[in-house]
N, C-alpha and C positions, 0 to 999 in steps of 0.2 A: 503494499500500499504506499502510495506517495502522494496523496491528495493535498491540497492546499486550502487553508482557510483564511479569509481576509481578516485582519485585525483593524478594524475601522474606529476603535476607541481605545483608551488606554487600557482597559481590560480585555483579554483575549476571549474571542466568542466561542462559546461551546458549540458543539456541533448540532445542538437542539437547542430550542428556547426553553429555559428552566424558570418556574416560578419557584419551586422547592427542590433543593438538591439533597441527596444523601449526604450524611455527615462524613464527608471525606476527612475532615479534620476532628472529628471525635464527636461523641454523644448524640443528640437527636438530629433528625433531619434539619438541614440549614435552609430557611426560608428568608427571602429578602424582600424588603420594602424600601421605598425611597427614604433617605435619610431627611430628618427634620432640617428645613432651611435654617442655617445659623445666621446671627447677627453680621452683616458685611462690615460693621466698623472693624478697625484693628483692635485686638485685645492684648493686654499684657503690658509689661514694661518694655520701654525701648531697648533693643539689643544691638550692640556693634561688633559682637565677636561671638564665637561658639561658646566661649565660657559664660557670657552673658546670656545666650539663648538657653542654655541649660546647665546652671550652676552645680546642680546634682547630678550630672551624668555619670553612670557607673563606670569604673575604670577597668574592670576585669571581666568583660564579656567576651567570650571566646568567638573567633570568626568562624565562619561556615564556608565551605567550597560549593561551587556550581554542581559538583557530582554528589555531594551530601545533600543537597536540596531535591535533586532528582531522585535518589535512592529513597528519601524519607517520604517523598510523594508515591512512589510505587508501593512501598510498605503500607502506607495509609490507605492507598486505595484497594490493596489487596485484602483489607481487613473491613471492607464493606459487606455487611451481611448479605448472603446470598439471596434472601428473599426480598431484597430491595429492587432485584430485577433490572439490573444495570447491564444492558448490552455491551459488546466489546467497543463499539465506536464511541458511545457515550463515556464509557471509563476512560478512553484515552482523552476526551475532551475535560474530564475532571482532573487527570493527571496536569494537564496544561492550567487548568485554573488554580490547583494546588501551588504548582511552581510559580505561577504569577503572584499569588499573594504572599509567599515566602520572599520572593525577590523585592517586591514592592516594599514590604515592611521592614526587611532586613536593612535596606539601604536607608530608609527614612527613620530607622531606630525607635519603631513603635511596636505595640502588640500587633499580632496578625490582623490585616484589616484588608478590606476589599470586598470580594464576595462572601467571605465569611468575617465575623467579628469575634476574635478569641482573647483570652487573657494573657496567653504566652506570646513573648517575642519568637521570631522565627528560629533564632539560635536554640532556644529552649525546645521548642517542637521539633525540630530537626534531630537534636541530640537525644531527647526523650524516645523519639520514634525508633531511631536506629539502634537503641540498647533495650528496648522493651522485649520482655520474654514471650510475649504471646499477643493477640489481638486485643484481649481486655487491656493490657498494658498499653498498647498503641492508641486505643480509643480514649484512654485517659490522659494522654499527652495534649489534648487541646480542649479547653473548657470554655464554654459560652460566655461572651461578655455581654454585660447589659446593653441593650439596644441603644439607650440614651448616652452611652459613653463613647464619644467620638474621637477617632484618631486619624490623622492624616499628616501631610508633609509639615504644616505648620503646627504640629503637636496634638495633644490630647486634652479634652475638655468635655463636660457634660453638655448635653444639648441646652438650648436656650430656656426650654420649659422645666428642666431639672434643677433641683436644689437638695443637696444632701447634708445632713449632720454626720460628721466622720468620727470614728473611734476605732482604736486600734487593737487588736488582739494578736500579739506577736507580729508576724509579717502580714496578717490579714487585716484590710481595711473592711469595717462594718459601715456600710453606707445607709442612713435611715432617712426616709422621707414619709412623715406620717406612720401609716402602717405598713408601709412597704420597706423591705430591708434587702440590701443588695451586698454580697461579699465579694471581695477581690482578693487573692493572694497576691501581693505586690512583687513576691519573690519571683513568680513566674515571669515578670517583666524586668527581672535583675533590678528590682527597685526595693524601697522600703516604704512602710505605711507611714503616712503624715497626716495627722489630724487637721491640718490647715490646708491640705490639698483639696481642690474641688474634684478630683478624681480618686482621692482617697491614697494615692500612691505618688512617689517622687517620679512621675512621668515627666517628659518633656512638655511644658505648657506653652500656649501660644505666646509669641513676643511680637511687638509692633518694629516695623522698619524705621531706621532713623529717617528724619525729614531732610531732604536735600542730598542724601547720598546718592551715589551711583547705583543704580538697580540692577546692574550685570551680575551675574552669578560669579562668586569669588571663592578662593581657597583660603580658609583659616586652619593652617596644618593640614590634616587630611579630611577636614569637614568643608563640604560645598555649602556655602551659605548663599541665599538669594533672597528675592522680595517677590511675594505673589501678588495677584491681582487685586487682594483685599488688603495689601500693605502689611501682611504677616511675614515674618522672616521664615524662609523655607529652609530645610536642614537635611543634608545627606551625609552620611557616614560612610565614606568610601571604604573604610577598613573591614566593613561587616563582611565583605565577600572577598577579601584579601586584595582590595585595590588600594589606590591612593588618589589624592587630589592634585591635578596639575592642569597644564595647558593642553587642550583639545587640538586635534588635527585641524578641524574645522573652524577653529578659533574659540575664544572664550576659555573659561575653567571650568572643570567638573571631574567627575569620577573617571579613572582609567584603570581597567581591569586586566589581569593577565590573560595571555592566550588570543588566538586571533578571532576577530569577530566574523561570525558566519553569515554570508549574503543571505542564505536562507531564514535567517533569524531577525532579518531587520525589514521594517516597513509593512506595507499593507499585504504583502504576499507571504508573509512569515508562516512556515510550516508548522503544522500541528505535530503532536506526539505520534510516533509511529512504531510499529513492531517490525524487526527484523530477526527472524527465528525467535530465540528466547531473550534477545535483548530489545531494549527500548531506547529510541533516540528522541530527545526532547530539547526544545530551545530554553535555555536558561541564561537570562541576562545577555541576550545575542551571542551566546555560544551554543553550538550544537554538541550536546553531551549525549553519550551512549553509556547505559547501565544495564547490569543483569537484571532481567524483570520476569523470570519465568512464571511467576504467579499471575502477570497481566498478559505475558505473551507466550503461551503454552507452545511447545514445539509442534510442528504439523498443523 
């Protein structure tokens, strides 16, 4: 099989239109709704540097490789219960979605976000999945995040309508809003509980772009900083997948990763995941990665 699937949005399109997807990254089926419109005004203190954008950034988060991301998504896919009735073509689409969310979230240093909303950062999900003893362990490696806890390039925050009182029980943040209680284990995001945090954890929170500064993306060490359309500081940690921040071939500054960029993993005609015998080939961060995947790609 060597079919192409157009990628007309930042998120790769699955082979079929899904309103609800099986829990490729854990627990119950993942169903998606539109994210509440956030206040367009810039939030948070002005940040001129990576340190100001995230004063409490964890310092000991292990990087992950492109191959590890692909392997973890294969393992997670193989643990979808048989009674979910996922055919082979749809399974390959789910692998693509899993890879996309891991890459998207790792570089932005946020808990898994995109088609699914999880408490774990990509590094935690990948490590846990690859070391789990069985599918019960794999399915426990990704826990559902409260739908009104929103994370993206500008950081993590509750939706505009959510307001929680936070208390800490060890690394777990207990967020209460009236009779509703939500728990987050901050350690899953390499964070600690913080009673003063609107998300309960020392996540990276939104910060505002300095007035009058050049809006072009720039490197601060190996962090690529920018300014989005809402005047919020955008943040990419190039070290998450073994990269560095530097001058790009086409101009400007951004993340540079080891290994050649694969032509079939760039642009509108990006190839989807495909089997070759018992191996699976998948685009991971513009690299075409091949991993063993007998559970997804059975021989014959």
